DRENDO-1510 file (C-alpha; in Angstrom, 1 decimal, always signed):
<recs>
REC; n; res; u; v; w
REC; 1; MET; +12.9; -0.4; -25.9 .
REC; 2; GLU; +13.3; +2.0; -23.1 .
REC; 3; ILE; +9.9; +3.9; -23.8 .
REC; 4; ARG; +8.0; +0.6; -23.7 .
REC; 5; ARG; +9.7; -0.2; -20.5 .
REC; 6; ASN; +8.7; +3.2; -19.1 .
REC; 7; ASP; +5.0; +2.6; -20.3 .
REC; 8; ARG; +5.1; -0.7; -18.4 .
REC; 9; TYR; +6.3; +0.9; -15.4 .
REC; 10; LYS; +3.8; +3.7; -15.4 .
REC; 11; LYS; +1.3; +1.2; -16.2 .
REC; 12; ASN; +2.1; -1.0; -13.1 .
REC; 13; ILE; +2.2; +2.1; -10.7 .
REC; 14; ILE; -1.3; +3.3; -12.0 .
REC; 15; LEU; -2.7; -0.6; -11.5 .
REC; 16; ILE; -1.0; -0.5; -8.1 .
REC; 17; ILE; -2.8; +3.1; -7.2 .
REC; 18; LEU; -6.2; +1.9; -8.5 .
REC; 19; ALA; -6.0; -1.3; -6.6 .
REC; 20; VAL; -5.2; +0.9; -3.4 .
REC; 21; LEU; -8.2; +3.1; -4.1 .
REC; 22; VAL; -10.5; +0.1; -5.0 .
REC; 23; LEU; -9.5; -1.9; -1.7 .
REC; 24; PHE; -9.9; +1.2; +0.4 .
REC; 25; THR; -13.2; +2.2; -0.9 .
REC; 26; GLY; -14.2; -1.4; -0.4 .
REC; 27; TYR; -13.0; -1.4; +3.3 .
REC; 28; LEU; -14.9; +1.9; +3.8 .
REC; 29; LEU; -18.1; +0.8; +2.4 .
REC; 30; LEU; -17.7; -2.5; +4.4 .
REC; 31; MET; -16.7; -0.7; +7.6 .
REC; 32; ARG; -19.6; +1.9; +7.1 .
REC; 33; TYR; -22.1; -1.1; +7.0 .
REC; 34; ALA; -20.7; -2.8; +9.7 .
REC; 35; ILE; -20.4; +0.4; +11.9 .
REC; 36; LYS; -23.8; +1.5; +11.1 .
REC; 37; HIS; -25.4; -1.7; +11.9 .
REC; 38; PHE; -23.5; -1.9; +15.2 .
REC; 39; ILE; -24.5; +1.8; +15.8 .
REC; 40; ASP; -28.3; +1.0; +15.0 .
REC; 41; GLU; -28.1; -2.1; +17.4 .
REC; 42; THR; -26.3; -0.1; +20.1 .
REC; 43; GLN; -28.8; +2.7; +20.0 .
REC; 44; GLN; -31.7; +0.8; +20.1 .
REC; 45; THR; -30.4; -1.2; +22.8 .
REC; 46; ILE; -29.7; +2.1; +24.8 .
REC; 47; TYR; -33.1; +3.5; +23.8 .
REC; 48; GLU; -34.8; +0.2; +25.2 .
REC; 49; LEU; -32.8; +0.6; +28.5 .
REC; 50; LYS; -33.3; +4.3; +28.6 .
REC; 51; GLY; -37.0; +3.7; +28.2 .
REC; 52; GLU; -37.1; +1.1; +30.9 .
REC; 53; TYR; -35.3; +3.6; +33.3 .
REC; 54; LEU; -37.6; +6.5; +32.5 .
REC; 55; GLN; -40.8; +4.5; +32.9 .
REC; 56; SER; -39.5; +3.2; +36.2 .
REC; 57; ARG; -39.2; +6.7; +37.7 .
REC; 58; VAL; -42.5; +7.7; +36.3 .
REC; 59; ASP; -43.9; +4.6; +38.0 .
REC; 60; GLY; -41.9; +5.5; +41.2 .
REC; 61; VAL; -43.7; +8.9; +41.2 .
REC; 62; ILE; -47.2; +7.3; +41.1 .
REC; 63; ALA; -46.1; +4.9; +43.3 .
REC; 64; ASN; -45.3; +7.6; +45.9 .
REC; 65; ILE; -48.5; +9.3; +45.2 .
REC; 66; GLU; -50.7; +6.4; +46.1 .
REC; 67; ALA; -48.7; +5.3; +49.0 .
REC; 68; TYR; -48.4; +8.8; +50.6 .
REC; 69; LYS; -52.1; +9.4; +50.3 .
REC; 70; THR; -53.0; +6.0; +51.6 .
REC; 71; GLN; -50.8; +6.9; +54.5 .
REC; 72; LEU; -52.5; +10.1; +55.0 .
REC; 73; LEU; -55.9; +8.7; +55.0 .
REC; 74; GLU; -54.9; +5.7; +57.3 .
REC; 75; THR; -53.4; +8.0; +59.9 .
REC; 76; ASN; -55.8; +10.8; +59.7 .
REC; 77; SER; -59.4; +9.3; +60.0 .
REC; 78; GLY; -61.2; +12.5; +60.0 .
REC; 79; MET; -59.3; +13.4; +56.7 .
REC; 80; THR; -61.6; +13.8; +53.5 .
REC; 81; GLU; -60.2; +12.4; +50.1 .
REC; 82; GLU; -60.1; +16.2; +48.8 .
REC; 83; GLU; -57.8; +17.2; +51.8 .
REC; 84; ALA; -55.6; +14.1; +51.3 .
REC; 85; ASP; -55.2; +14.8; +47.4 .
REC; 86; GLU; -54.2; +18.4; +48.4 .
REC; 87; LEU; -51.7; +17.5; +50.7 .
REC; 88; THR; -50.3; +14.5; +48.4 .
REC; 89; GLN; -49.7; +17.0; +45.5 .
REC; 90; LYS; -48.0; +19.5; +47.7 .
REC; 91; TYR; -45.8; +16.5; +48.8 .
REC; 92; ILE; -45.2; +15.4; +45.5 .
REC; 93; GLU; -44.4; +18.8; +44.3 .
REC; 94; GLN; -41.7; +18.9; +46.8 .
REC; 95; TYR; -40.5; +15.3; +46.3 .
REC; 96; ILE; -40.1; +16.0; +42.6 .
REC; 97; TYR; -38.1; +19.2; +43.2 .
REC; 98; GLY; -35.9; +17.4; +45.7 .
REC; 99; LEU; -35.0; +14.7; +43.5 .
REC; 100; ASP; -31.5; +14.5; +42.0 .
REC; 101; TYR; -31.0; +15.5; +38.3 .
REC; 102; SER; -27.2; +14.9; +38.1 .
REC; 103; ASP; -27.7; +12.8; +34.6 .
REC; 104; GLY; -29.7; +15.8; +33.2 .
REC; 105; ALA; -32.9; +13.8; +33.6 .
REC; 106; TYR; -35.6; +15.4; +35.5 .
REC; 107; ILE; -39.6; +14.9; +36.1 .
REC; 108; TRP; -42.4; +17.3; +35.3 .
REC; 109; VAL; -45.9; +17.3; +35.4 .
REC; 110; ASN; -48.6; +19.2; +33.2 .
REC; 111; GLN; -52.4; +19.0; +34.6 .
REC; 112; VAL; -54.9; +18.5; +31.6 .
REC; 113; ILE; -57.8; +20.8; +31.6 .
REC; 114; ASP; -59.3; +20.0; +28.1 .
REC; 115; TYR; -58.5; +16.6; +26.7 .
REC; 116; ASN; -59.5; +17.9; +23.4 .
REC; 117; GLY; -56.3; +19.9; +23.1 .
REC; 118; GLY; -56.1; +23.2; +21.6 .
REC; 119; ASP; -55.0; +26.5; +23.3 .
REC; 120; ASN; -55.0; +26.4; +27.2 .
REC; 121; TYR; -55.5; +22.5; +27.1 .
REC; 122; ALA; -53.1; +22.3; +30.2 .
REC; 123; ILE; -51.3; +24.0; +33.1 .
REC; 124; ARG; -47.6; +23.7; +33.7 .
REC; 125; ARG; -47.9; +22.1; +37.1 .
REC; 126; ILE; -44.5; +21.0; +38.2 .
REC; 127; HIS; -41.3; +21.6; +36.2 .
REC; 128; PRO; -37.6; +21.8; +37.9 .
REC; 129; ASN; -36.3; +23.3; +34.4 .
REC; 130; LEU; -38.9; +26.2; +34.1 .
REC; 131; LYS; -39.8; +27.1; +37.7 .
REC; 132; ASP; -40.5; +30.6; +36.5 .
REC; 133; GLN; -43.3; +29.4; +33.9 .
REC; 134; ILE; -45.2; +27.3; +36.8 .
REC; 135; GLY; -48.9; +28.0; +36.3 .
REC; 136; GLU; -48.7; +29.1; +32.7 .
REC; 137; TYR; -51.0; +27.7; +30.1 .
REC; 138; LEU; -49.8; +25.3; +27.5 .
REC; 139; SER; -51.1; +24.7; +23.8 .
REC; 140; THR; -50.7; +21.9; +21.7 .
REC; 141; SER; -50.0; +24.1; +18.8 .
REC; 142; MET; -46.6; +25.0; +20.3 .
REC; 143; THR; -43.7; +23.6; +18.7 .
REC; 144; ASP; -40.1; +22.7; +19.4 .
REC; 145; ILE; -37.1; +24.0; +17.6 .
REC; 146; LYS; -37.2; +21.4; +14.8 .
REC; 147; GLY; -41.1; +22.0; +14.2 .
REC; 148; ASN; -42.6; +19.2; +16.2 .
REC; 149; PHE; -45.8; +19.3; +18.3 .
REC; 150; PRO; -44.3; +17.8; +21.7 .
REC; 151; TYR; -47.6; +18.8; +23.9 .
REC; 152; LEU; -49.9; +17.4; +21.1 .
REC; 153; GLU; -47.8; +14.4; +20.8 .
REC; 154; GLU; -47.8; +14.0; +24.6 .
REC; 155; LEU; -51.5; +14.6; +25.1 .
REC; 156; GLU; -52.6; +12.1; +22.1 .
REC; 157; GLY; -50.0; +9.6; +23.6 .
REC; 158; VAL; -51.0; +9.4; +27.0 .
REC; 159; LYS; -54.7; +9.0; +25.8 .
REC; 160; ALA; -54.0; +6.3; +23.4 .
REC; 161; ASN; -51.5; +4.6; +26.1 .
REC; 162; PRO; -52.9; +4.6; +29.6 .
REC; 163; ASP; -49.7; +2.6; +30.5 .
REC; 164; GLY; -47.4; +5.4; +29.2 .
REC; 165; PHE; -45.5; +5.9; +26.0 .
REC; 166; LEU; -42.0; +7.1; +24.6 .
REC; 167; TYR; -41.5; +10.0; +22.5 .
REC; 168; SER; -38.7; +12.6; +21.8 .
REC; 169; TYR; -38.6; +16.3; +20.7 .
REC; 170; TYR; -36.0; +19.1; +21.4 .
REC; 171; PHE; -36.0; +21.2; +24.5 .
REC; 172; LYS; -33.8; +23.2; +26.6 .
REC; 173; GLU; -31.3; +21.3; +28.8 .
REC; 174; TYR; -31.4; +21.4; +32.4 .
REC; 175; LEU; -29.7; +24.4; +34.1 .
REC; 176; THR; -28.2; +25.8; +30.7 .
REC; 177; ASP; -29.6; +27.4; +27.7 .
REC; 178; ASP; -28.5; +24.4; +25.2 .
REC; 179; ILE; -31.2; +22.9; +22.9 .
REC; 180; SER; -31.0; +19.1; +22.5 .
REC; 181; GLN; -32.9; +16.1; +22.0 .
REC; 182; LYS; -34.8; +14.9; +24.7 .
REC; 183; TYR; -36.0; +11.0; +24.9 .
REC; 184; THR; -39.3; +11.2; +27.1 .
REC; 185; PHE; -41.7; +8.9; +28.8 .
REC; 186; ALA; -45.2; +10.0; +29.6 .
REC; 187; ARG; -47.9; +8.7; +31.6 .
REC; 188; LEU; -51.4; +10.1; +32.5 .
REC; 189; TYR; -52.4; +9.6; +36.2 .
REC; 190; LYS; -56.1; +10.2; +35.5 .
REC; 191; PRO; -57.2; +11.1; +39.3 .
REC; 192; TYR; -55.2; +14.4; +39.3 .
REC; 193; ASP; -55.5; +14.7; +35.4 .
REC; 194; TRP; -51.6; +14.8; +35.6 .
REC; 195; ILE; -49.4; +14.0; +32.7 .
REC; 196; ILE; -46.4; +12.8; +34.5 .
REC; 197; ALA; -43.2; +12.6; +32.3 .
REC; 198; VAL; -39.5; +12.1; +32.7 .
REC; 199; GLY; -37.0; +12.9; +29.7 .
REC; 200; ALA; -33.2; +12.5; +29.3 .
REC; 201; TYR; -31.2; +13.9; +26.6 .
REC; 202; THR; -29.9; +11.8; +23.9 .
REC; 203; LYS; -26.0; +12.8; +23.8 .
REC; 204; ASP; -25.3; +9.4; +24.9 .
REC; 205; ILE; -27.1; +7.8; +22.2 .
REC; 206; GLN; -25.7; +10.4; +19.7 .
REC; 207; GLN; -22.3; +9.6; +21.1 .
REC; 208; VAL; -22.5; +6.3; +19.9 .
REC; 209; GLU; -22.7; +7.5; +16.4 .
REC; 210; VAL; -20.0; +9.9; +16.8 .
REC; 211; SER; -17.7; +7.1; +18.1 .
REC; 212; GLY; -18.8; +5.0; +15.4 .
REC; 213; MET; -17.6; +7.7; +12.8 .
REC; 214; ARG; -14.3; +8.0; +14.8 .
REC; 215; ILE; -13.7; +4.3; +14.3 .
REC; 216; ILE; -14.3; +4.5; +10.8 .
REC; 217; VAL; -12.1; +7.5; +10.5 .
REC; 218; TYR; -9.3; +6.2; +12.4 .
REC; 219; SER; -9.3; +2.4; +11.2 .
REC; 220; GLY; -9.7; +4.1; +7.6 .
REC; 221; VAL; -6.8; +6.1; +8.1 .
REC; 222; PHE; -4.7; +3.2; +9.4 .
REC; 223; VAL; -6.0; +0.8; +6.6 .
REC; 224; PHE; -5.0; +3.6; +4.3 .
REC; 225; LEU; -1.6; +3.9; +5.5 .
REC; 226; ILE; -1.2; -0.1; +5.7 .
REC; 227; LEU; -2.3; -0.1; +1.9 .
REC; 228; VAL; -0.1; +2.9; +0.9 .
REC; 229; GLY; +2.8; +1.3; +2.6 .
REC; 230; LEU; +2.1; -2.0; +0.6 .
REC; 231; ALA; +1.8; +0.0; -2.5 .
REC; 232; ALA; +5.2; +1.8; -1.8 .
REC; 233; PHE; +6.7; -1.5; -1.3 .
REC; 234; PHE; +5.2; -3.0; -4.5 .
REC; 235; ILE; +6.4; +0.1; -6.4 .
REC; 236; VAL; +9.9; -0.1; -5.0 .
REC; 237; GLN; +9.8; -3.9; -5.7 .
REC; 238; ASN; +8.5; -3.1; -9.4 .
REC; 239; ASN; +11.1; -0.4; -9.5 .
REC; 240; LYS; +13.8; -2.8; -8.6 .
REC; 241; ALA; +12.5; -5.2; -10.9 .
REC; 242; LYS; +12.5; -2.7; -13.5 .
REC; 243; ASN; +16.2; -1.7; -12.7 .
REC; 244; LYS; +17.3; -5.1; -12.6 .
REC; 245; GLN; +15.7; -6.0; -16.0 .
REC; 246; PHE; +17.3; -2.8; -17.4 .
REC; 247; ALA; +20.8; -3.6; -15.9 .
REC; 248; LYS; +20.4; -7.0; -17.5 .
REC; 249; GLU; +19.4; -5.6; -20.7 .
REC; 250; LYS; +22.1; -3.1; -20.9 .
REC; 251; LYS; +24.7; -5.7; -20.0 .
REC; 252; GLU; +23.5; -7.8; -22.8 .
REC; 253; LEU; +23.7; -4.9; -25.2 .
REC; 254; SER; +27.0; -4.1; -23.7 .
REC; 255; GLU; +28.1; -7.8; -24.2 .
REC; 256; LYS; +26.8; -7.6; -27.7 .
REC; 257; ALA; +28.6; -4.5; -28.6 .
REC; 258; GLU; +32.0; -6.2; -27.3 .
REC; 259; ILE; +31.4; -9.6; -29.0 .
REC; 260; ASP; +31.8; -10.7; -32.5 .
REC; 261; PRO; +28.4; -12.2; -33.9 .
REC; 262; LEU; +29.8; -14.5; -36.1 .
REC; 263; THR; +32.5; -16.5; -33.9 .
REC; 264; GLY; +31.5; -15.5; -30.4 .
REC; 265; CYS; +35.0; -13.9; -29.8 .
REC; 266; VAL; +35.7; -10.4; -28.2 .
REC; 267; ASN; +35.8; -8.0; -30.9 .
REC; 268; ARG; +38.6; -5.4; -31.2 .
REC; 269; ARG; +37.1; -2.5; -29.5 .
REC; 270; LYS; +36.9; -4.7; -26.1 .
REC; 271; ALA; +40.4; -6.1; -26.9 .
REC; 272; ASN; +41.8; -2.5; -26.8 .
REC; 273; GLU; +40.6; -2.0; -23.5 .
REC; 274; LEU; +41.9; -5.2; -22.4 .
REC; 275; TYR; +45.5; -4.6; -23.8 .
REC; 276; LYS; +45.3; -1.0; -22.1 .
REC; 277; SER; +44.4; -2.7; -18.7 .
REC; 278; ALA; +47.0; -5.2; -19.0 .
REC; 279; PHE; +49.8; -2.8; -19.9 .
REC; 280; GLU; +49.2; -0.5; -17.0 .
REC; 281; GLU; +49.2; -3.4; -14.7 .
REC; 282; PHE; +52.6; -4.6; -16.4 .
REC; 283; LYS; +54.2; -1.2; -15.7 .
REC; 284; SER; +52.8; -1.3; -12.1 .
REC; 285; SER; +53.4; -4.5; -10.9 .
REC; 286; GLY; +55.7; -6.3; -13.7 .
REC; 287; VAL; +52.8; -9.1; -14.4 .
REC; 288; ASN; +53.2; -9.6; -18.1 .
REC; 289; THR; +50.7; -10.5; -20.8 .
REC; 290; GLY; +51.4; -12.5; -24.0 .
REC; 291; ILE; +49.9; -11.6; -27.4 .
REC; 292; LEU; +49.4; -14.0; -30.5 .
REC; 293; MET; +48.5; -12.8; -33.4 .
REC; 294; VAL; +46.9; -15.4; -35.8 .
REC; 295; ASP; +46.0; -15.3; -39.6 .
REC; 296; ILE; +44.5; -17.7; -41.6 .
REC; 297; ASP; +46.8; -18.5; -44.6 .
REC; 298; ASP; +45.4; -18.1; -48.1 .
REC; 299; PHE; +41.7; -17.4; -46.7 .
REC; 300; LYS; +40.8; -15.7; -50.1 .
REC; 301; TYR; +41.4; -19.2; -51.8 .
REC; 302; ILE; +38.9; -20.9; -49.2 .
REC; 303; ASN; +36.4; -18.2; -50.0 .
REC; 304; ASP; +36.8; -18.6; -53.9 .
REC; 305; THR; +36.9; -22.2; -54.0 .
REC; 306; TYR; +34.3; -23.1; -51.4 .
REC; 307; GLY; +32.1; -19.9; -51.2 .
REC; 308; HIS; +31.9; -17.4; -48.3 .
REC; 309; ASP; +29.8; -20.0; -46.1 .
REC; 310; ALA; +33.0; -22.1; -46.0 .
REC; 311; GLY; +35.0; -19.1; -45.1 .
REC; 312; ASP; +32.6; -18.5; -42.3 .
REC; 313; ARG; +33.0; -22.0; -41.0 .
REC; 314; ALA; +36.6; -21.8; -41.4 .
REC; 315; LEU; +36.7; -18.5; -39.0 .
REC; 316; CYS; +34.3; -20.0; -36.5 .
REC; 317; GLU; +36.4; -23.4; -36.4 .
REC; 318; LEU; +39.5; -21.5; -35.9 .
REC; 319; ALA; +38.0; -19.6; -33.1 .
REC; 320; ARG; +36.8; -22.7; -31.3 .
REC; 321; CYS; +40.1; -24.1; -31.6 .
REC; 322; MET; +41.8; -21.2; -29.8 .
REC; 323; LYS; +39.4; -21.0; -27.1 .
REC; 324; LYS; +40.5; -24.5; -26.2 .
REC; 325; THR; +43.9; -22.9; -24.9 .
REC; 326; PHE; +41.8; -20.9; -22.2 .
REC; 327; ARG; +43.1; -20.4; -18.9 .
REC; 328; THR; +41.6; -17.8; -16.3 .
REC; 329; GLY; +41.9; -14.5; -17.9 .
REC; 330; ASP; +42.7; -15.7; -21.4 .
REC; 331; THR; +40.7; -14.1; -24.3 .
REC; 332; VAL; +40.4; -14.9; -28.0 .
REC; 333; VAL; +39.8; -11.7; -30.1 .
REC; 334; ARG; +38.7; -11.5; -33.5 .
REC; 335; TRP; +41.0; -8.6; -34.7 .
REC; 336; GLY; +39.3; -8.3; -38.0 .
REC; 337; GLY; +38.7; -10.3; -41.2 .
REC; 338; ASP; +40.5; -13.5; -41.0 .
REC; 339; GLU; +42.8; -12.3; -38.2 .
REC; 340; PHE; +42.6; -13.5; -34.6 .
REC; 341; MET; +44.5; -12.4; -31.4 .
REC; 342; LEU; +44.9; -14.5; -28.1 .
REC; 343; ILE; +45.7; -12.5; -25.3 .
REC; 344; LEU; +47.3; -14.7; -22.3 .
REC; 345; GLN; +47.4; -12.6; -19.3 .
REC; 346; GLU; +49.5; -13.2; -16.3 .
REC; 347; LEU; +51.9; -15.1; -18.2 .
REC; 348; GLU; +55.5; -15.5; -17.0 .
REC; 349; LYS; +58.3; -15.6; -20.0 .
REC; 350; GLU; +59.7; -18.9; -18.8 .
REC; 351; HIS; +56.1; -20.4; -19.3 .
REC; 352; ALA; +55.5; -18.6; -22.7 .
REC; 353; GLU; +57.2; -21.2; -25.0 .
REC; 354; VAL; +55.2; -24.1; -23.4 .
REC; 355; ALA; +52.1; -22.1; -23.7 .
REC; 356; ILE; +52.7; -21.4; -27.3 .
REC; 357; ASP; +53.5; -25.1; -28.1 .
REC; 358; LYS; +50.2; -26.0; -26.9 .
REC; 359; VAL; +48.5; -23.5; -29.1 .
REC; 360; GLU; +50.6; -24.7; -32.2 .
REC; 361; LYS; +49.9; -28.2; -31.8 .
REC; 362; LEU; +46.3; -27.4; -31.7 .
REC; 363; LEU; +46.6; -25.3; -35.0 .
REC; 364; LYS; +48.5; -27.8; -36.6 .
REC; 365; ASN; +46.3; -30.1; -38.0 .
REC; 366; LEU; +43.3; -28.1; -38.0 .
REC; 367; THR; +40.5; -28.7; -40.5 .
REC; 368; PHE; +36.8; -28.1; -40.9 .
REC; 369; TYR; +34.1; -30.3; -42.6 .
REC; 370; PHE; +32.1; -28.5; -45.5 .
REC; 371; ASP; +30.3; -29.8; -48.2 .
REC; 372; GLY; +31.1; -33.5; -47.6 .
REC; 373; LYS; +35.0; -32.9; -47.2 .
REC; 374; ASP; +37.7; -31.9; -44.8 .
REC; 375; ILE; +39.2; -29.0; -45.7 .
REC; 376; PRO; +42.6; -27.8; -43.8 .
REC; 377; ILE; +42.9; -24.5; -42.2 .
REC; 378; LYS; +46.7; -23.2; -42.3 .
REC; 379; THR; +47.6; -20.4; -40.0 .
REC; 380; SER; +50.5; -18.0; -39.6 .
REC; 381; ALA; +51.1; -16.5; -35.9 .
REC; 382; GLY; +53.5; -14.3; -34.1 .
REC; 383; PHE; +53.8; -14.0; -30.6 .
REC; 384; THR; +55.2; -11.4; -28.2 .
REC; 385; MET; +55.0; -10.0; -24.7 .
REC; 386; PHE; +55.0; -6.5; -23.3 .
REC; 387; ARG; +58.5; -5.2; -22.8 .
REC; 388; ASP; +60.3; -2.4; -20.5 .
REC; 389; THR; +61.0; -0.4; -23.7 .
REC; 390; ASP; +57.3; -0.4; -24.7 .
REC; 391; ARG; +55.9; +3.2; -24.4 .
REC; 392; GLU; +52.3; +2.3; -25.4 .
REC; 393; TYR; +50.2; -0.8; -25.2 .
REC; 394; THR; +50.0; -0.8; -28.8 .
REC; 395; ASP; +53.4; -1.5; -29.2 .
REC; 396; ALA; +53.1; -4.9; -28.4 .
REC; 397; VAL; +50.0; -5.5; -30.7 .
REC; 398; VAL; +52.1; -4.0; -33.6 .
REC; 399; ARG; +55.1; -6.1; -32.9 .
REC; 400; SER; +52.9; -9.5; -32.7 .
REC; 401; ASP; +51.3; -8.2; -36.2 .
REC; 402; GLU; +54.9; -7.5; -37.7 .
REC; 403; ILE; +56.0; -11.1; -36.5 .
REC; 404; MET; +53.1; -12.6; -38.1 .
REC; 405; TYR; +53.5; -11.0; -41.4 .
REC; 406; HIS; +57.3; -12.2; -41.2 .
REC; 407; VAL; +55.8; -15.9; -41.1 .
REC; 408; LYS; +53.8; -15.3; -43.8 .
REC; 409; LYS; +56.6; -14.0; -46.0 .
REC; 410; ASN; +58.8; -17.0; -44.9 .
REC; 411; GLY; +56.8; -20.0; -45.4 .
REC; 412; LYS; +53.4; -19.7; -43.8 .
REC; 413; ASN; +52.0; -22.3; -41.4 .
REC; 414; ARG; +54.1; -21.7; -38.2 .
REC; 415; ILE; +54.3; -19.8; -35.1 .
REC; 416; GLU; +57.2; -17.7; -34.4 .
REC; 417; ILE; +58.0; -16.2; -30.9 .
REC; 418; ASN; +59.9; -13.0; -30.2 .
REC; 419; ILE; +59.8; -12.0; -26.6 .
</recs>
């Protein structure tokens, strides 16, 4: 039984752990899906806003070019277009270098020489982040750290999209040597063959993904702790239920070990514990206990005449009758065979005869019904109480037994008292 109980307990714990793992895995998958959807939407929104922002900066440069050139021509009547273009380009160069790049974004200009691409297709004209490379030739075969072809993509993009287009590649960050992904808007200003571009690094966009992962991790830890706590609670509750069931079964087994299965009376083993406890109480406080030993007269005759079933019925009826005398603390004991004992605890001597008289009246006309007839049950009994001269609790038991046998030898079917 204990093995089966432990198996059930282990099985319950395994089921709880599996439930925690399933719930936690389901939560992570759900959160991963939800966060990924959130990240994708957020990044897309940021890309769109950043794209609009970058385009506005390029458009602003082109507007400056046209406004400054127009102003030059209007205020200088003798100035030629070529002279105005030269001054405008110098102004725009200084204008771009004078812009604030606190957000890491900056504007650069590559001047196209050959729209077919290839080596030396363009010159680096303006570049705040690579001033030492101004005037160098560019090639569409140049790649970034990831193997992308940013100059080829830039050239093809502005040719296909006159109003400009967005693309990304990896490039050195402004004023540092760190390489990061750059989100770029480029537009061709055909009058000067300038590709005017502005880029912003995507760390803020990438940070959205990092933040999303943190949410998953932190919330995952939080949910995991909650699930572990719930699992621990259920395990504790299961353990309590197990212990409670175990205590119940133990109590039932203990009670079965103390109860006579035929009559339901306390057995001799339990009676000895009660006697001993009552005797110790008597010695310490003077509270006395009465012991009535009862034996069925001619029990063998009942068995021989009517059969053992009738004998069992007689024993059960006698036990039932004696239990009628119950007070708080009284106990009926099947001492053995056809002998019974009634333990009357906390009984004063002056009340002993009254109690025994009640028992005697119950036993006097006792019968049991068997095989269509009433069969009488005659009993002999001896009653005594603890005495100051008793050295052991068994002294009173022996004395009550001797009194009962004295009754049997001298007429039977009555109770004799010797206090």
